[in-house]
C-alpha positions as CSV (number, residue, x, y, z in Angstrom):
1,M,131.8,116.0,53.1
2,I,130.8,115.5,56.7
3,K,130.8,111.7,56.5
4,W,134.2,111.8,55.0
5,F,135.6,113.7,57.9
6,K,134.0,111.3,60.3
7,Q,135.6,108.4,58.5
8,L,138.9,110.2,58.5
9,K,138.6,110.9,62.3
10,K,138.1,107.1,62.9
11,L,141.3,106.4,61.0
12,K,143.3,108.9,62.9
13,G,144.5,106.4,65.3
14,V,145.5,103.9,62.7
15,F,147.5,106.5,60.9
16,G,149.1,107.5,64.3
17,L,150.1,103.9,65.0
18,T,151.5,103.4,61.4
19,T,153.6,106.5,61.8
20,L,154.7,105.5,65.3
21,L,156.0,102.1,64.0
22,I,157.7,103.6,61.0
23,A,159.4,106.2,63.1
24,A,160.5,103.6,65.7
25,F,161.9,101.4,62.8
26,V,163.8,104.3,61.2
27,Y,165.2,105.3,64.5
28,A,166.4,101.8,65.2
29,M,167.9,101.4,61.8
30,F,170.0,104.6,62.0
31,Q,170.6,104.7,65.8
32,G,171.3,101.0,66.2
33,G,172.0,99.5,69.7
34,F,169.9,97.7,72.2
35,V,167.7,100.6,73.4
36,S,166.5,101.7,70.1
37,W,165.6,98.1,68.9
38,F,164.1,97.5,72.2
39,L,161.7,100.4,71.9
40,F,160.9,99.3,68.3
41,Y,160.0,95.7,69.3
42,L,158.1,97.2,72.4
43,A,155.9,99.2,70.1
44,I,154.9,96.3,67.9
45,P,152.6,94.3,70.3
46,I,151.0,97.6,71.4
47,S,150.4,98.6,67.9
48,V,149.2,95.1,66.7
49,Y,146.6,95.0,69.6
50,S,145.4,98.5,68.7
51,L,145.0,97.5,65.0
52,L,143.1,94.4,66.0
53,L,141.0,96.4,68.3
54,F,140.1,98.7,65.4
55,M,138.9,95.7,63.4
56,Y,137.0,94.1,66.3
57,P,133.2,94.0,65.5
58,L,131.6,95.6,68.5
59,S,128.1,95.5,66.7
60,K,128.0,91.7,67.2
61,I,127.9,92.0,71.0
62,E,124.6,91.1,72.4
63,V,122.7,93.2,75.0
64,E,119.8,92.1,77.2
65,R,118.0,94.4,79.7
66,T,116.0,93.2,82.6
67,I,113.7,95.6,84.4
68,E,114.0,95.0,88.1
69,T,111.2,97.6,89.2
70,R,107.8,96.1,88.3
71,H,105.9,99.2,88.9
72,V,107.4,102.6,88.8
73,Y,105.7,105.6,90.4
74,S,106.4,109.4,90.2
75,G,109.4,110.4,92.4
76,G,110.3,106.6,93.0
77,K,113.3,104.6,92.1
78,F,113.8,102.7,88.9
79,S,116.4,99.8,88.5
80,A,117.5,97.6,85.6
81,T,120.2,95.1,84.8
82,I,122.2,95.1,81.6
83,H,123.6,91.7,80.4
84,V,126.2,92.0,77.8
85,K,127.4,88.8,75.9
86,R,130.0,88.1,73.1
87,K,131.3,84.9,71.4
88,N,135.1,85.2,72.0
89,H,137.8,86.1,74.5
90,F,139.5,89.0,72.8
91,P,140.9,91.2,75.5
92,L,139.1,94.5,75.9
93,M,140.6,97.0,78.2
94,Y,138.9,100.3,78.9
95,T,135.2,99.6,78.3
96,T,132.4,102.0,78.9
97,F,128.6,101.1,79.0
98,E,125.9,103.7,78.7
99,E,122.2,103.3,78.7
100,K,120.8,105.7,76.0
101,A,117.4,107.1,77.0
102,S,114.8,109.7,75.7
103,N,115.3,113.2,76.6
104,S,112.6,113.1,79.2
105,L,115.1,111.1,81.4
106,Q,118.2,113.2,80.7
107,P,120.6,113.8,82.3
108,A,121.3,110.4,83.8
109,P,125.0,110.4,84.7
110,S,124.5,107.2,86.9
111,W,123.6,105.3,83.9
112,K,127.1,104.9,82.9
113,R,129.7,102.3,83.9
114,M,133.4,102.0,83.1
115,T,135.1,98.6,83.5
116,F,138.3,96.6,82.6
117,W,136.4,93.9,80.7
118,G,139.4,91.7,80.0
119,M,138.8,88.4,78.4
120,K,135.4,87.6,80.0
121,K,132.6,86.7,77.7
122,E,129.9,88.2,79.7
123,F,129.3,91.2,81.8
124,K,126.4,92.4,84.1
125,W,125.7,95.9,85.2
126,T,122.9,97.1,87.3
127,Y,122.0,100.8,87.5
128,E,119.4,102.8,89.4
129,M,117.7,106.1,89.0
130,E,116.0,107.8,91.8
131,H,113.3,110.5,91.7
132,I,112.1,109.4,88.3
133,P,109.6,111.8,86.7
134,R,106.1,110.8,85.8
135,G,105.5,110.1,82.1
136,E,106.2,107.7,79.4
137,H,109.9,107.2,78.8
138,E,111.8,105.2,76.3
139,L,115.1,103.3,76.8
140,E,116.6,103.2,73.4
141,G,119.6,100.8,73.8
142,T,123.2,100.6,75.0
143,I,126.3,102.5,73.8
144,I,129.6,100.5,74.2
145,R,132.8,102.4,73.9
146,V,136.2,100.7,73.8
147,S,139.8,102.2,73.9
148,D,143.4,100.7,73.9
149,L,146.0,101.2,76.5
150,F,146.9,104.6,75.6
151,G,143.8,105.9,74.0
152,W,145.2,105.9,70.4
153,V,142.3,103.7,69.0
154,R,138.8,104.3,70.3
155,K,135.6,102.6,69.1
156,E,132.0,103.2,69.7
157,S,128.9,101.1,68.8
158,F,125.3,101.7,69.6
159,I,123.2,98.5,70.2
160,P,119.4,99.2,69.9
161,N,117.3,97.6,72.5
162,K,114.1,99.6,72.8
163,K,111.8,99.4,75.9
164,T,109.1,101.8,77.0
165,I,108.6,102.3,80.7
166,L,105.6,104.0,82.3
167,V,106.0,106.1,85.4
168,F,102.6,106.3,87.1
169,P,101.3,109.1,89.2
170,N,102.2,108.8,93.0
171,L,99.2,107.0,94.5
172,T,97.8,107.6,98.1
173,D,95.5,105.2,99.8
174,M,92.2,107.0,100.5
175,V,89.2,106.3,102.9
176,Y,86.6,106.7,100.3
177,I,83.2,107.9,101.1
178,P,80.7,108.6,98.3
179,I,79.9,112.4,97.9
180,E,76.3,111.4,96.9
181,S,74.2,108.3,96.8
182,R,71.0,107.9,94.8
183,Y,68.1,105.6,94.9
184,D,66.4,104.6,91.6
185,Q,63.3,106.4,92.9
186,G,65.0,109.8,93.6
187,A,67.8,111.6,95.1
188,A,69.0,111.7,98.7
189,A,72.3,113.0,100.3
190,S,74.1,110.1,101.8
191,R,77.5,109.1,103.2
192,I,76.8,105.5,103.1
193,L,78.3,103.4,100.2
194,A,75.3,101.3,99.6
195,M,71.7,101.8,100.9
196,K,69.0,99.2,101.3
197,D,65.8,99.2,99.6
198,T,63.4,97.9,102.2
199,S,60.5,97.3,99.7
200,M,62.1,94.3,98.3
201,A,63.4,91.4,100.5
202,I,65.5,88.8,98.7
203,G,66.3,86.4,101.5
204,V,67.0,85.9,105.3
205,R,70.2,85.7,107.3
206,S,71.4,85.3,110.9
207,Y,70.6,88.3,113.1
208,Q,73.6,90.7,113.8
209,P,73.7,93.4,116.4
210,G,72.6,96.6,115.0
211,D,69.9,95.2,112.7
212,R,66.6,97.0,113.0
213,V,63.7,95.3,114.8
214,S,61.5,95.8,111.7
215,W,63.9,93.8,109.7
216,I,63.4,90.6,111.9
217,H,61.8,87.8,110.1
218,W,59.2,86.7,112.6
219,K,57.9,83.7,110.8
220,S,61.2,82.2,110.7
221,F,61.7,82.9,114.4
222,A,58.5,81.2,115.3
223,R,59.5,78.1,113.4
224,T,63.2,77.8,114.3
225,Q,63.3,79.8,117.6
226,S,66.5,81.7,116.3
227,L,66.5,85.2,115.2
228,K,66.6,85.8,111.3
229,T,66.9,89.1,109.7
230,K,65.5,90.0,106.2
231,E,68.0,90.6,103.5
232,F,67.3,93.5,101.1
233,E,68.5,94.4,97.7
234,E,71.2,97.1,97.7
235,R,70.3,99.6,95.2
236,Q,72.4,102.6,94.4
237,S,73.6,104.5,91.4
238,Q,76.5,106.9,91.4
239,D,76.5,110.0,89.2
240,L,80.0,111.2,90.3
241,F,81.7,113.2,87.6
242,V,85.4,113.8,88.1
243,L,86.8,116.9,86.1
244,L,90.6,117.5,85.9
245,D,92.0,121.0,85.5
246,R,95.1,120.8,83.2
247,T,96.0,124.5,83.5
248,S,99.8,125.1,83.9
249,S,100.7,125.4,87.6
250,P,103.7,124.5,89.8
251,L,101.4,122.1,91.7
252,F,100.2,120.3,88.5
253,E,102.0,117.1,89.5
254,D,100.1,117.1,92.9
255,V,96.9,117.6,91.1
256,V,97.6,114.6,88.8
257,D,98.5,112.6,91.9
258,L,95.4,113.4,93.7
259,T,93.3,112.6,90.7
260,A,94.7,109.2,90.2
261,S,94.5,108.4,94.0
262,I,90.8,109.4,93.8
263,M,90.0,107.3,90.6
264,Q,91.7,104.2,92.2
265,S,89.8,104.7,95.4
266,I,86.5,104.8,93.6
267,V,87.2,101.6,91.6
268,R,88.5,99.8,94.7
269,H,85.4,100.4,96.7
270,Q,83.3,99.1,93.7
271,A,81.7,102.5,92.9
272,S,81.7,104.1,89.6
273,S,82.3,107.7,88.1
274,A,82.8,109.5,84.9
275,F,86.1,111.1,84.0
276,L,86.9,114.2,81.9
277,S,90.3,115.8,81.1
278,I,90.4,118.7,78.8
279,G,93.5,120.2,77.3
280,E,95.0,120.1,73.8
281,T,93.3,116.7,73.7
282,R,90.1,115.8,75.3
283,V,89.8,112.6,77.1
284,Y,86.3,111.5,78.2
285,I,85.5,108.1,79.9
286,P,81.7,108.0,80.6
287,A,82.0,105.1,83.1
288,V,85.0,104.0,85.2
289,Q,84.1,101.1,87.4
290,S,86.3,98.2,86.3
291,E,90.1,97.6,86.5
292,E,90.4,97.9,82.7
293,Q,88.7,101.3,82.6
294,L,90.8,102.4,85.6
295,Q,93.9,101.4,83.6
296,R,92.7,103.6,80.8
297,V,92.4,106.6,83.1
298,M,95.9,105.8,84.7
299,Y,97.6,105.6,81.3
300,H,96.2,109.0,80.4
301,L,97.3,110.4,83.8
302,T,100.7,109.0,83.3
303,K,101.3,110.9,80.0
304,V,99.0,114.0,80.7
305,Q,100.8,117.4,80.6
306,A,99.6,120.9,81.8
307,D,98.6,121.8,78.2
308,L,95.4,123.7,78.8
309,S,96.0,127.1,77.0
310,K,92.4,128.4,77.2
311,P,90.5,129.2,80.4
312,M,88.7,126.2,81.7
313,D,85.4,128.1,82.1
314,Q,85.3,128.7,78.4
315,L,85.8,125.1,77.5
316,I,83.2,123.6,79.6
317,L,80.5,125.9,78.3
318,N,80.2,123.8,75.0
319,D,81.0,120.4,76.5
320,S,78.1,118.0,76.1
321,A,79.5,115.5,78.6
322,I,79.7,117.7,81.6
323,R,76.3,119.1,81.0
324,Q,74.7,115.8,81.9
325,A,76.5,115.7,85.4
326,T,74.5,115.6,88.6
327,S,77.3,115.2,91.1
328,L,80.6,116.9,90.0
329,L,84.1,116.8,91.7
330,Y,86.6,119.3,90.3
331,I,90.3,118.9,90.9
332,T,92.4,122.0,90.5
333,S,95.0,124.2,92.0
334,N,93.5,127.5,91.0
335,L,89.8,128.1,91.5
336,T,88.3,131.2,89.7
337,Y,85.1,133.2,89.9
338,E,84.6,132.6,86.2
339,W,84.5,128.9,86.6
340,L,82.1,128.9,89.4
341,D,79.7,131.1,87.4
342,S,80.3,129.0,84.3
343,I,79.7,125.6,85.9
344,Q,76.2,126.7,87.2
345,K,75.2,128.1,83.7
346,T,76.4,124.9,81.9
347,V,75.2,122.0,84.1
348,D,71.4,121.8,84.1
349,N,70.8,119.3,86.8
350,L,73.8,119.8,89.1
351,R,72.9,118.8,92.7
352,V,76.4,118.5,94.3
353,C,79.4,120.3,93.3
354,T,82.7,119.7,95.2
355,C,86.1,121.4,94.4
356,F,89.4,120.0,95.7
357,V,91.9,122.8,95.5
358,V,95.5,121.7,95.9
359,K,97.8,124.0,97.8
360,Q,101.4,123.9,99.3
361,K,101.7,122.9,102.9
362,E,101.7,125.7,105.5
363,M,100.7,128.3,102.8
364,K,98.5,131.1,104.1
365,L,95.3,131.5,102.2
366,P,95.1,135.0,100.6
367,K,92.2,137.1,101.4
368,E,91.1,137.1,97.8
369,E,90.9,133.3,97.9
370,S,88.9,133.3,101.1
371,S,86.5,135.6,99.6
372,L,86.3,133.3,96.5
373,H,85.5,130.2,98.8
374,Q,82.7,132.2,100.6
375,Y,81.3,133.1,97.1
376,A,81.4,129.5,96.2
377,A,79.6,128.5,99.5
378,S,76.9,131.1,98.7
379,R,76.4,129.3,95.4
380,G,76.1,125.9,97.2
381,I,79.6,124.8,95.8
382,D,81.7,123.0,98.5
383,V,85.4,123.9,98.4
384,H,88.1,122.0,100.2
385,I,91.8,123.0,100.5
386,L,94.2,120.0,100.2
387,T,97.8,119.7,100.8
388,K,99.8,116.6,99.7
389,D,100.0,115.2,103.3
390,R,96.1,115.3,103.5
391,F,95.2,113.5,100.3
392,A,94.3,110.4,102.3
393,Q,91.7,112.3,104.1
394,A,90.1,114.1,101.2
395,F,86.7,112.4,101.3
396,L,86.6,112.5,105.2
397,E,86.9,116.4,104.7
398,V,83.9,116.3,102.6
399,S,81.9,114.1,105.1
400,R,82.6,116.4,108.0
401,S,81.2,119.5,106.0
């Protein structure tokens, strides 16, 4: 029944035109005279065009989409060009183009365009969207609507043209300083990216200011009369474990942006880390050190939602991955006493625990949170308050503490 009504609605314009022509003809026959026949002949071309428009196959129009923005980041601008082609010159008057997208991008009023197409075979239309949200969005296709001069006949056709766009978290360039460096022989707190194992020389190089006297290769100096310095094998292993808090929060987008920036900074500085994200789904990547592994993390952070329904302290109690961590970096916007107690009970060999707590700019820290941070310090846990404008200095804050 509903389909029948829809078909009847489409034919409403045709019925109206037919009625208009019959009424004009009857009026001219009975009234006679120049004016009545003039109105009848005037209605004929308008009605014929409307009837031809009703039969015009909109579905045969070809639509191509070109993405102008190569990489889209949260809060940034997205741009695309729609190229519409057809094979004939049938005149189209009022034509509207609309890009149909997934609900995550609605409403998008700027993604519509009305034009008087005329007899052209091709039409190009570029649209932009600012402040596009983070996530995985889908462009489903283009809706084309046409109408005759007076709006008696209207047609609409949806031309599918699916395209998935990924809007990545907003990244900040960081000065990366490892929270902890470790020799193969043992552990040592260090702010230097790579340490030298002076027990194993692998070659010599030209002397550089700042090299230690004990590193000079005296045999080479005696032979060539030029200072040479021993080159040592750089030995270092990183046990940094990055834990993302997916608890619902007004600052969750900032938490995701900070996490993505940190992971990118680690890989760019040729370091490595483990990554764990717990919510409705659990995502664990034991080693993130290559671009491919980084892209897996970025893809997750692009789609991740604040879907953690249980307290984080309960979930980490039974997590086998975090139990092996030795240097932990926890990124959250809401630190709790329960989490502080739980992490020390869960992790057996935890040497360094750092918490980045994201807050709004110029927000005064309540007394309760100040007490919480003092409690964390008494447990050997390093807490740092970060606002979005201070993300670039996150690791510098740790190095100063």
